[in-house]
Structure formats: C-alpha cells, structure tokens
BAFI-3210 file (N, C-alpha, C; in Angstrom, 3 decimals, decimal comma, padded with zeros to 6 digits):
// residues 161
n [1|2|3|4|5|6|7|8|9|10|11|12|13|14|15|16|17|18|19|20|21|22|23|24|25|26|27|28|29|30|31|32|33|34|35|36|37|38|39|40|41|42|43|44|45|46|47|48|49|50|51|52|53|54|55|56|57|58|59|60|61|62|63|64|65|66|67|68|69|70|71|72|73|74|75|76|77|78|79|80|81|82|83|84|85|86|87|88|89|90|91|92|93|94|95|96|97|98|99|100|101|102|103|104|105|106|107|108|109|110|111|112|113|114|115|116|117|118|119|120|121|122|123|124|125|126|127|128|129|130|131|132|133|134|135|136|137|138|139|140|141|142|143|144|145|146|147|148|149|150|151|152|153|154|155|156|157|158|159|160|161]
n.u [028,857|028,714|026,080|025,697|027,530|025,831|023,542|024,590|025,267|022,841|021,563|023,231|022,809|019,939|020,006|021,456|019,813|017,665|018,750|019,297|016,734|015,445|017,194|016,757|014,545|015,240|016,627|014,510|012,945|014,531|014,783|012,124|011,716|012,425|010,514|008,125|007,626|009,931|011,946|010,949|011,428|014,017|015,257|015,083|015,765|017,046|017,234|014,941|013,858|012,571|010,812|012,695|013,794|015,550|018,115|019,606|017,890|014,397|010,961|007,730|006,074|008,158|009,712|007,759|007,586|010,321|010,650|008,557|009,527|012,029|010,755|009,925|007,430|005,709|004,644|002,540|004,018|003,060|001,531|-001,373|-001,855|-001,088|-003,019|-005,231|-004,798|-004,892|-006,786|-009,379|-009,011|-010,251|-009,392|-009,219|-008,483|-005,977|-002,789|000,657|002,558|000,500|-000,781|-001,153|-002,925|-003,068|-004,364|-002,728|-002,643|-005,090|-006,350|-007,268|-005,820|-002,411|-000,294|001,713|002,325|003,637|001,949|003,219|002,622|001,310|-000,057|001,419|003,216|005,410|007,331|008,202|008,953|008,466|009,824|011,433|012,686|012,770|010,980|009,130|005,926|003,079|000,086|-002,548|-001,792|-002,464|-001,722|-001,193|-001,108|-003,424|-005,918|-005,707|-005,788|-006,923|-007,467|-006,689|-004,928|-004,678|-002,075|-001,926|000,036|001,456|001,061|001,238|003,895|004,682|003,721|005,126|006,709]
n.v [024,335|026,468|026,507|024,304|024,987|027,038|025,741|023,923|025,786|026,920|024,751|024,310|026,729|026,303|023,915|024,805|026,882|025,178|023,680|025,899|026,840|024,422|023,800|025,235|024,060|021,291|021,221|021,682|019,575|017,644|018,288|018,134|015,588|014,767|014,057|015,098|013,011|011,474|013,287|013,523|010,873|010,706|011,650|009,877|008,548|010,853|012,557|013,202|016,375|018,614|021,481|021,455|022,253|021,665|019,624|018,933|018,098|017,376|018,320|017,153|019,030|020,721|019,238|018,617|021,237|021,665|019,780|020,552|022,981|022,547|022,124|024,461|025,287|027,073|026,449|026,714|026,723|025,183|021,894|022,161|024,568|023,932|021,952|023,729|024,634|024,169|021,451|019,549|015,875|012,541|009,618|007,332|008,621|009,405|010,818|010,542|013,122|014,354|015,736|014,112|013,873|013,536|012,772|012,682|013,478|013,866|016,141|017,304|018,068|017,081|015,964|015,379|014,221|013,028|011,640|008,839|006,898|003,630|003,286|004,255|006,664|009,359|010,712|012,776|011,264|011,519|009,540|007,966|009,441|010,692|008,742|005,959|004,852|002,612|003,762|002,844|001,363|-000,880|-000,822|001,884|004,349|004,039|004,335|006,905|008,684|011,598|012,998|014,335|016,455|018,202|020,083|022,920|022,437|020,705|017,851|017,931|018,241|016,105|013,939|013,949|011,877]
n.w [-062,762|-061,113|-060,532|-059,017|-056,776|-055,748|-055,057|-053,043|-051,200|-050,549|-049,502|-047,201|-045,692|-045,271|-043,663|-041,401|-040,508|-039,730|-037,738|-035,832|-035,373|-034,181|-031,970|-029,438|-028,314|-027,868|-025,353|-023,621|-023,934|-022,828|-020,215|-019,486|-019,285|-016,837|-014,151|-011,589|-009,715|-010,218|-009,253|-006,540|-005,703|-006,002|-003,726|-001,769|001,520|002,463|005,691|008,256|009,289|011,646|010,443|008,345|005,165|003,172|001,333|003,539|005,451|005,768|006,710|006,249|004,588|003,820|002,283|000,067|-000,924|-001,634|-003,728|-005,769|-006,227|-007,625|-010,129|-010,914|-009,543|-007,261|-003,863|-001,068|002,560|004,304|005,317|005,504|004,168|001,503|001,046|000,680|-001,696|-005,361|-007,208|-006,204|-006,238|-006,967|-005,346|-007,000|-009,228|-009,186|-010,375|-011,049|-009,402|-008,148|-005,087|-001,843|001,012|004,568|007,817|010,612|013,264|014,285|014,144|011,721|008,381|008,539|007,394|004,343|001,104|-002,040|-004,768|-006,473|-008,182|-009,161|-006,569|-004,608|-002,407|-002,059|000,635|003,570|006,252|009,944|011,423|009,697|007,642|004,229|002,231|000,392|000,449|000,735|-000,197|000,622|002,975|005,296|007,918|008,644|006,797|005,446|006,759|007,449|005,408|003,718|001,453|-001,858|-003,978|-007,153|-008,543|-010,610|-013,530|-012,328|-012,835|-015,662|-016,023|-014,770|-016,301|-018,647|-019,803]
ca.u [029,649|028,229|024,784|026,125|027,941|024,690|022,646|025,195|025,312|021,460|021,414|024,041|021,905|018,822|020,370|022,095|018,641|016,851|019,324|019,051|015,312|014,965|017,969|016,316|013,524|015,775|016,997|013,430|012,517|015,420|014,505|010,810|011,647|012,548|009,127|007,970|007,773|011,309|012,497|010,563|012,124|015,556|015,516|014,877|017,112|017,406|016,805|013,875|014,253|011,419|011,000|013,600|013,464|016,738|018,608|020,134|016,936|013,084|009,770|006,750|005,774|009,463|010,160|007,014|007,756|011,509|010,375|007,858|010,382|012,733|009,997|009,307|006,208|005,602|003,559|002,496|004,760|002,336|000,537|-002,878|-001,811|-001,081|-004,424|-006,090|-004,606|-005,061|-008,178|-009,553|-008,866|-010,640|-008,415|-009,112|-008,009|-004,742|-001,732|001,868|002,630|-000,622|-000,395|-002,041|-002,981|-003,358|-004,721|-002,050|-002,709|-006,536|-006,825|-007,401|-004,590|-001,153|000,846|001,394|003,190|003,497|001,600|004,324|001,908|001,174|-000,505|002,453|003,386|006,757|007,038|009,289|008,528|009,414|010,586|012,484|013,050|012,323|010,661|007,954|005,038|001,847|-001,012|-003,479|-001,068|-003,525|-001,167|-000,912|-001,659|-004,692|-007,066|-005,449|-005,877|-008,057|-007,787|-005,638|-005,180|-003,949|-001,576|-001,704|001,207|002,358|000,934|001,850|005,292|004,777|003,318|005,882|007,758]
ca.v [024,366|027,668|026,051|023,303|025,750|027,819|024,573|023,420|026,874|027,117|023,686|024,570|027,640|025,829|023,206|025,722|027,497|024,216|023,392|026,895|026,620|023,366|023,569|025,577|022,952|020,164|021,275|021,684|018,146|016,913|018,809|017,945|014,294|014,470|014,248|015,300|011,775|011,120|014,255|012,935|009,555|010,773|012,163|008,842|008,437|012,069|012,489|014,006|017,555|019,502|022,533|021,354|022,616|021,539|018,285|018,545|017,512|017,801|018,011|016,770|019,854|021,415|018,225|018,844|022,453|021,657|018,932|021,203|024,069|022,152|022,249|025,783|025,409|027,410|026,125|027,177|026,142|024,096|020,928|022,637|025,637|023,119|021,347|024,737|024,923|023,021|021,024|018,152|014,791|011,513|008,679|006,509|009,254|010,106|010,890|011,007|014,403|014,847|015,793|013,318|014,346|012,560|013,245|011,942|014,180|013,971|017,516|017,859|017,868|017,291|015,368|015,515|013,574|013,083|010,379|008,586|005,985|002,278|003,083|004,556|007,992|009,632|011,745|012,813|010,617|011,767|008,513|007,294|010,344|010,633|007,337|005,722|003,935|002,335|004,779|002,181|000,699|-001,070|-000,562|003,266|005,446|003,610|004,970|008,278|009,476|012,477|013,436|014,602|017,745|018,373|021,396|023,361|022,329|019,400|016,562|018,041|017,932|014,552|013,113|014,115|010,943]
ca.w [-061,663|-060,308|-060,047|-057,784|-055,504|-055,155|-054,370|-052,010|-050,108|-050,129|-048,656|-045,979|-045,046|-044,742|-042,633|-040,221|-040,063|-039,144|-036,447|-034,874|-034,872|-033,276|-030,814|-028,081|-027,751|-027,524|-024,062|-023,166|-023,887|-021,915|-018,886|-019,025|-019,154|-015,305|-013,595|-010,255|-009,216|-010,383|-008,190|-005,233|-005,256|-006,018|-002,550|-000,804|002,467|003,226|006,945|008,819|010,423|011,885|009,917|007,193|003,794|002,207|001,259|004,985|006,213|005,463|007,173|005,320|003,780|003,298|001,179|-001,093|-001,322|-002,270|-004,952|-006,619|-006,641|-008,717|-011,340|-011,093|-009,110|-005,833|-003,004|000,515|003,334|005,405|004,670|005,493|003,129|000,337|000,947|000,308|-003,074|-006,321|-007,602|-005,593|-007,143|-006,295|-005,095|-008,105|-010,529|-008,909|-011,245|-010,493|-009,087|-007,239|-003,631|-001,130|002,368|005,596|009,247|011,507|014,569|014,761|014,116|010,287|007,754|009,187|006,429|002,797|000,239|-003,515|-005,228|-007,518|-009,297|-008,441|-005,258|-003,644|-002,586|-001,503|001,705|004,631|007,550|010,979|011,945|008,846|006,499|002,924|001,716|-000,426|001,212|000,219|-000,115|001,312|003,933|006,322|009,350|009,126|006,018|004,618|007,394|007,746|004,140|003,826|000,003|-002,966|-004,828|-008,237|-008,635|-012,048|-014,002|-011,808|-013,631|-017,086|-015,932|-014,275|-017,376|-019,855|-019,776]
c.u [028,971|026,862|024,922|026,555|026,834|023,820|023,187|025,071|023,746|021,210|022,070|023,083|020,670|019,093|020,725|020,667|017,553|017,362|018,926|017,643|014,986|015,806|017,436|015,223|014,183|016,173|015,774|012,951|013,163|015,112|013,089|010,713|011,937|011,452|009,328|008,397|009,265|012,094|012,302|011,258|013,539|016,058|015,507|016,084|017,347|016,688|015,610|014,403|013,113|011,727|012,150|013,052|014,410|017,148|019,305|019,147|015,360|012,037|008,857|006,559|006,935|009,801|009,264|007,269|009,127|011,369|009,791|008,677|011,394|012,139|009,207|007,814|006,214|004,270|003,627|003,472|004,516|001,522|-000,935|-002,819|-001,874|-002,411|-005,498|-005,745|-005,011|-006,602|-008,225|-009,624|-009,395|-009,524|-008,307|-008,549|-006,647|-003,632|-000,447|002,040|001,508|-000,235|-001,492|-001,843|-003,480|-003,626|-004,146|-002,186|-004,139|-007,182|-006,651|-005,951|-003,315|-000,060|000,497|002,596|002,913|003,109|002,744|003,929|001,949|000,804|000,484|002,676|004,792|006,562|008,196|008,678|009,253|010,086|011,580|012,963|012,209|012,107|009,470|007,175|003,742|000,699|-002,161|-002,858|-002,079|-003,098|-001,321|-001,729|-003,027|-005,925|-006,867|-005,452|-007,248|-008,403|-006,534|-006,081|-004,197|-003,395|-001,402|-000,368|002,098|002,159|001,209|003,334|005,528|004,547|004,147|006,966|007,647]
c.v [025,412|027,321|025,233|023,977|026,489|026,846|024,209|024,662|027,057|025,924|023,891|025,703|027,290|024,853|023,695|026,378|026,448|023,946|024,628|027,054|025,772|023,174|024,043|024,553|021,636|020,155|021,215|020,206|017,352|017,168|018,333|016,206|013,835|014,964|014,639|014,212|011,236|011,960|013,706|011,662|009,666|011,165|011,132|008,738|009,750|011,969|013,427|015,283|018,449|020,802|022,646|021,624|022,408|020,089|017,903|017,961|018,014|017,497|017,539|017,956|020,863|020,497|018,503|020,104|022,328|020,875|019,842|022,536|023,793|022,006|023,524|026,146|025,837|026,973|026,744|026,395|024,983|023,086|021,463|023,752|024,891|022,463|022,426|025,070|023,803|022,600|019,590|016,968|013,534|010,440|007,637|007,370|010,010|009,847|010,961|012,500|015,177|014,821|015,039|013,828|013,337|013,458|012,407|012,286|014,033|015,157|018,022|017,480|018,196|016,536|015,522|014,709|013,710|011,710|010,041|007,342|004,642|002,258|003,541|006,251|008,208|010,801|011,732|012,398|011,032|010,788|007,866|008,330|010,342|009,049|007,242|004,602|003,854|003,163|004,053|001,156|000,397|-000,806|000,983|004,130|005,156|004,441|006,383|009,306|010,245|012,981|013,930|015,909|017,804|019,779|021,779|023,281|021,196|018,172|016,618|017,743|016,434|013,654|013,168|013,179|010,056]
c.w [-060,674|-059,666|-058,871|-056,668|-054,977|-054,440|-053,066|-050,751|-049,759|-049,105|-047,195|-045,082|-044,576|-043,639|-041,278|-039,586|-039,283|-037,548|-035,299|-034,385|-033,863|-032,065|-029,434|-027,584|-027,247|-025,948|-023,161|-022,785|-022,968|-020,519|-018,439|-018,758|-017,534|-014,743|-012,047|-009,531|-009,348|-009,343|-006,941|-004,825|-005,222|-004,654|-001,374|000,164|003,117|004,613|007,217|009,744|010,477|011,230|008,723|005,897|002,733|002,304|002,705|005,786|005,841|006,418|006,018|004,243|003,038|001,902|-000,030|-001,680|-002,226|-003,689|-006,166|-007,269|-007,712|-010,143|-011,618|-010,553|-007,716|-005,190|-001,751|001,307|004,095|004,580|004,528|004,276|001,841|000,022|000,492|-000,980|-004,100|-006,433|-007,012|-006,690|-006,415|-006,380|-006,226|-009,283|-010,113|-010,061|-010,662|-010,393|-008,201|-005,788|-003,001|000,377|003,242|007,095|010,187|013,033|015,123|014,736|012,638|009,523|008,324|008,534|005,202|002,314|-001,321|-004,100|-006,478|-008,468|-008,508|-007,043|-004,289|-003,669|-001,592|-000,436|002,806|005,886|008,715|011,532|011,067|007,777|005,420|002,485|000,879|000,342|000,360|000,511|000,904|002,507|004,955|007,903|009,586|008,105|005,639|005,492|007,753|006,474|004,297|002,363|-000,750|-003,608|-006,018|-008,352|-010,174|-012,379|-013,523|-012,570|-015,113|-016,971|-015,394|-015,287|-018,588|-019,928|-020,961]
res [m|r|i|l|a|q|v|q|k|s|f|v|i|f|a|v|s|i|v|l|l|v|s|p|f|a|s|q|a|e|a|s|s|i|t|i|s|d|t|a|k|s|l|k|g|i|k|y|k|y|g|g|t|t|k|a|g|f|d|c|s|g|y|i|q|y|v|f|k|q|h|d|i|s|l|p|r|t|s|s|g|m|h|a|t|g|t|k|v|n|k|a|d|l|l|p|g|d|l|v|f|f|n|t|s|g|k|g|v|s|h|v|g|i|y|v|g|n|g|k|f|a|h|a|s|s|s|k|g|v|r|v|d|a|l|n|d|p|y|y|w|g|d|k|y|v|g|a|k|r|i|n|g|a|t|s|v|a|s|t|k]
***
C-alpha cells in the first residue's frame, strides 16, 4: 500500500510540474494566432480622420501604426518614414503583414497599406475609411503601387496561424 501511495504522489507531482511548465506557453500560442492581417481587417469600417491614430478615426499611416502596435511592433508615424524602414519585397513575394506603398499625390510615397493576402491590402482610405481593396485594381491602385517592405517580426506574427 505504501508503494502505491508513493507512486501516486510521484505521479501527481510530475503532472503538476508539467502543467506549470507548459501553461505560460499556452497563452502565447493563443495570442500569436491573431495575425497582423486579422487585426487590420477587424478595423474595417472605421472612418477616415486626417492625423487620426485611434479607433475614433485613422489616416493611412496612423492606421498602420495602430495595427502594428497591437503586435508590439513600433513604426514611424508617416508613410514615407515607414517606407524608409524594413526590407524591400518584390510584389510576387508579398506575405500577409507586409507594408505596401503607393504614390497618390505625384510626389513619391504618399499612401500605405497592409498586404492581407490574395492580392488584397487593408488601408485607411480618405474617401471611405478603413477598407480592403485589390492591390492591382486597374481603376486606381494598380498604377499607383511603388513597392513593399517587410518589417522585422511582422510576417512571423502574421504567419503563425
């Protein structure tokens, strides 16, 4: 009987040790399943506000900065500042979470969005607020595309689904 009691006690101690060892990682796995693209798309419909950086209203770079901040990634405040960071990515190699840049003013980078996959990007449009559009839209975005950047840590967060 004593041996059985000791085996049971040892098993309980072992089981509790495993639970204590693994439990901190369980919450991390849950948190990482929410991707940058998920966060970006979840804000669809929020209105445009020049200079906006909150859910009360976003401009394009304020929106990007807000989304990335939710994943503990800091970015510069402006689209041109964001364009100066990260690693250049070819259009054919885009991954969800990459930043895509556009020249809408005729004066260099003036708009930024987040590639969300399937040829689409999320962005804060001055006319319609946060929305998802086709990257190669022949009526507007297609000919305004100027490039993409991958931000360290962004696609690793974006691809853990």
